[in-house]
C-alpha positions in Angstrom: -21.7 1.0 14.3 -24.6 3.0 13.0 -22.2 5.4 11.3 -20.4 2.5 9.6 -23.7 0.9 8.5 -24.7 4.4 7.1 -21.6 4.4 4.9 -22.3 0.9 3.5 -26.1 1.0 3.5 -28.2 1.5 0.4 -25.6 -0.1 -1.9 -25.9 -3.5 -3.7 -22.9 -5.5 -2.6 -21.6 -8.8 -3.9 -21.0 -11.7 -1.4 -17.3 -10.9 -1.5 -17.9 -7.2 -0.9 -20.2 -8.0 2.0 -17.3 -10.0 3.6 -15.2 -6.8 3.4 -17.9 -4.7 4.9 -18.5 -7.2 7.7 -14.8 -7.4 8.5 -14.5 -3.6 8.7 -17.6 -3.4 10.9 -16.3 -6.2 13.2 -12.7 -4.8 13.5 -13.3 -1.1 12.9 -10.6 0.4 15.2 -8.0 -1.8 13.4 -9.4 -1.9 9.9 -9.7 1.8 9.6 -5.9 2.1 9.7 -4.8 -0.8 7.5 -3.2 -0.5 4.2 -5.1 -1.9 1.2 -2.7 -4.8 1.1 -3.2 -5.7 4.8 -6.9 -5.4 4.6 -7.1 -7.6 1.6 -4.9 -10.2 3.4 -7.1 -10.1 6.5 -10.3 -10.6 4.6 -8.8 -13.1 2.1 -9.6 -11.1 -1.0 -7.6 -9.4 -3.7 -6.5 -5.8 -3.6 -8.6 -4.9 -6.7 -11.6 -6.4 -4.8 -11.0 -3.9 -2.0 -10.8 -1.0 -4.5 -14.0 -2.1 -6.2 -15.7 -2.3 -2.8 -14.7 1.2 -2.0 -16.1 2.4 -5.4 -19.3 0.4 -4.8 -20.0 2.3 -1.6 -19.4 5.6 -3.2 -15.8 6.5 -2.7 -13.1 7.4 -5.3 -10.9 4.7 -4.0 -9.7 2.9 -0.9 -7.7 5.9 0.6 -10.9 8.0 0.5 -12.8 5.2 2.3 -10.1 4.8 4.9 -10.2 8.6 5.5 -13.9 8.4 6.2 -13.6 5.4 8.5 -10.7 6.8 10.7 -12.7 9.5 12.5 -15.5 7.0 13.2 -12.9 4.6 14.6 -11.3 7.2 16.7 -14.6 8.4 18.1 -15.5 4.8 19.0 -12.2 4.4 20.9 -12.8 7.7 22.7 -16.2 6.6 23.8 -15.1 3.2 25.1 -14.3 2.4 28.8 -10.7 2.0 27.8 -10.6 5.6 26.4 -8.2 7.0 29.0 -5.8 4.0 28.6 -6.0 4.3 24.8 -5.1 7.9 24.9 -2.3 7.2 27.3 -0.9 4.7 24.8 -1.6 6.4 21.5 2.1 6.5 20.7 2.5 2.8 21.4 -0.4 2.2 19.1 1.3 4.2 16.4 4.5 2.1 16.9 2.4 -1.1 16.7 1.0 0.1 13.3 4.5 0.7 12.0 5.6 -2.7 13.2 2.8 -4.2 11.2 4.0 -2.2 8.1 7.5 -3.5 8.6 6.3 -7.1 9.0 4.4 -6.7 5.7 7.5 -5.4 4.0 9.5 -8.3 5.5 7.1 -10.8 3.9 7.6 -9.1 0.5 11.3 -9.3 0.9 11.0 -13.1 0.8 11.5 -12.6 -2.9 14.3 -10.2 -3.4 14.3 -10.3 -7.2 12.5 -7.0 -7.8 14.6 -5.0 -5.4 17.9 -6.4 -6.8 16.8 -5.7 -10.4 15.8 -2.2 -9.6 19.1 -1.6 -7.7 21.0 -2.8 -10.8 19.1 -0.6 -13.1 19.5 2.5 -10.9 23.2 1.8 -10.5 23.7 1.7 -14.3 21.9 5.0 -14.9 24.4 7.9 -15.0 23.2 10.4 -14.1 20.5 9.0 -11.7 17.6 11.3 -10.9 15.8 11.1 -7.6 12.4 12.8 -7.5 10.4 13.7 -4.3 7.9 16.6 -4.1 6.1 18.1 -1.1 6.0 15.7 1.9 8.0 13.1 -0.1 11.0 15.4 -0.3 12.5 14.1 2.9 12.7 10.5 1.7 14.1 11.6 -1.6 16.8 13.7 0.1 17.8 10.8 2.3 18.1 8.5 -0.7 20.0 11.0 -2.8 22.4 11.8 0.0 23.3 8.2 0.6 23.3 7.3 -3.1 26.0 10.0 -3.8 28.4 8.0 -1.6 28.2 5.0 -4.1 27.1 6.5 -7.4 29.0 9.1 -9.5 26.2 11.4 -10.5 22.9 11.6 -8.5 20.6 14.5 -9.2 17.8 15.4 -6.7 14.6 17.0 -8.0 12.5 18.4 -5.1 10.5 21.1 -7.0 7.7 20.5 -9.4 6.6 22.3 -12.6 9.0 23.6 -15.2 11.9 23.2 -12.8 11.3 19.4 -12.6 10.8 19.2 -16.4 14.1 21.0 -17.0 16.0 18.7 -14.7 14.5 15.6 -16.2 15.4 16.7 -19.7 18.9 17.5 -18.7 19.3 14.2 -17.0 18.2 12.3 -20.2 20.4 14.4 -22.4 23.4 13.6 -20.1 22.8 9.9 -20.6 20.5 9.1 -17.7 18.1 6.2 -18.2 16.2 6.0 -14.8 14.3 8.1 -12.3 13.6 7.0 -8.8 10.4 8.8 -7.5 8.8 8.9 -4.1 5.1 9.4 -3.6 3.7 9.4 0.0 0.3 10.6 1.1 -1.2 13.1 0.3 -0.2 12.2 -3.2 0.6 15.3 -5.2 -0.7 15.8 -8.7 2.6 17.5 -9.6 4.3 14.2 -8.9 2.2 12.5 -11.6 2.9 15.3 -14.0 6.7 14.9 -13.4 6.5 11.1 -13.9 4.7 11.7 -17.2 7.3 14.2 -18.2 10.1 11.7 -17.4 8.4 9.1 -19.7 8.0 11.6 -22.5 11.7 12.5 -22.1 12.6 8.8 -22.6 13.4 8.0 -18.9 12.2 4.9 -17.1 10.7 5.4 -13.7 10.8 3.4 -10.4 8.3 4.5 -7.7 8.5 4.0 -3.9 4.9 4.6 -2.6 2.2 3.2 -0.3 -0.1 2.8 -3.3 -0.9 -0.4 -5.1 -3.3 1.0 -7.7 -4.0 4.3 -9.3 -2.6 6.7 -12.0 0.8 7.0 -10.4 1.4 3.3 -10.3 0.0 2.9 -13.8 2.5 5.5 -15.2 5.7 4.0 -13.9 7.8 1.1 -15.0 8.2 -0.4 -11.5 6.3 0.3 -8.3 7.7 -0.8 -4.9 5.1 -0.6 -2.1 5.6 0.0 1.6 2.9 1.1 4.0 3.0 4.4 5.9 2.0 5.0 9.5 -1.2 7.0 9.8 -2.0 6.9 13.5 -0.5 10.3 14.4 -1.3 13.8 13.1 1.4 13.4 10.4 2.3 10.1 8.7 5.5 8.2 9.5 7.6 6.3 7.1 9.4 3.4 8.8 8.7 0.9 6.0 9.4 3.2 3.1 12.7 4.1 4.8 13.7 0.5 5.1 12.7 -0.1 1.5 14.9 2.8 0.4 17.8 1.4 2.3 17.3 -1.9 0.6 17.4 -0.3 -2.8 20.6 1.5 -1.8 22.1 -1.9 -0.7 21.1 -3.4 -4.1 22.8 -0.5 -5.9 25.9 -0.9 -3.8 26.0 -4.7 -4.6 25.4 -4.2 -8.3 28.9 -2.7 -8.7 31.0 -3.6 -5.7 34.3 -2.3 -7.1 32.9 1.1 -7.7 31.1 1.1 -4.4 34.3 0.2 -2.5 36.4 2.8 -4.4 33.9 5.6 -3.8 33.4 4.7 -0.1 37.2 4.7 0.5 37.6 8.0 -1.3 34.8 9.5 0.8 36.3 8.2 4.1 39.6 9.7 3.1 38.0 13.1 2.4 36.1 12.9 5.7 39.3 12.2 7.6 41.2 14.8 5.8 38.6 17.6 6.3 37.6 16.4 9.8 33.9 16.0 9.0 32.8 14.0 12.0 33.3 13.6 15.7 35.3 10.6 16.9 33.0 7.8 18.1 
């Protein structure tokens, strides 16, 4: 608790900011791993209020504050009487955090309008570019692999710099109108550079990310947010994976005749060339 007070001490906080500080202090082992959306919901404030609070206590943003809180929370758990039991169940704790991310995503899916509209726009873009750099490459590869089953021209960009710029320009010249980008922590500056290059080329951009604020979100046309699991050494992506699958479903539903035709053609090729084991 002294370490938490040291982070927040010496700063003039508004009443709303003091509420945030008090909640973090009272629920440290949980709050240190919450997304900005979930923390705002728990405290009963807006997401920009959480961002302003982080800046008020000397951090560049909420992710930086959370990174500072997490080792304090982990050391608090390690020093508690339940430490042995907590270590024994750290994997269960990670699963619980992912369940919370999925529950948050489920609440957002109460209004499907944004997902359906993005799916329609991506389905119309021929070619469709899918961008994922560094740690985000795996999600982009999954999406591109599945999208090729239902879309006639999907182009994966998994390298930054001039390679990404060339691919984006070629996609636009070929008639493409949209890019779907993935940005997971740690968020790469080269992703922001590629998104800006897409805009300069005349492409619109949808972004799947854990961020609700910041330069990446400000640069894109549409941002779709899903929390990442941060309880283990490396992040996990249950909610972004489900969000990706939902976008794919919306793309499939946007042009059902094309979807059915392409899926039947693929199944025929799979049977003809014996791609898979019999279930």
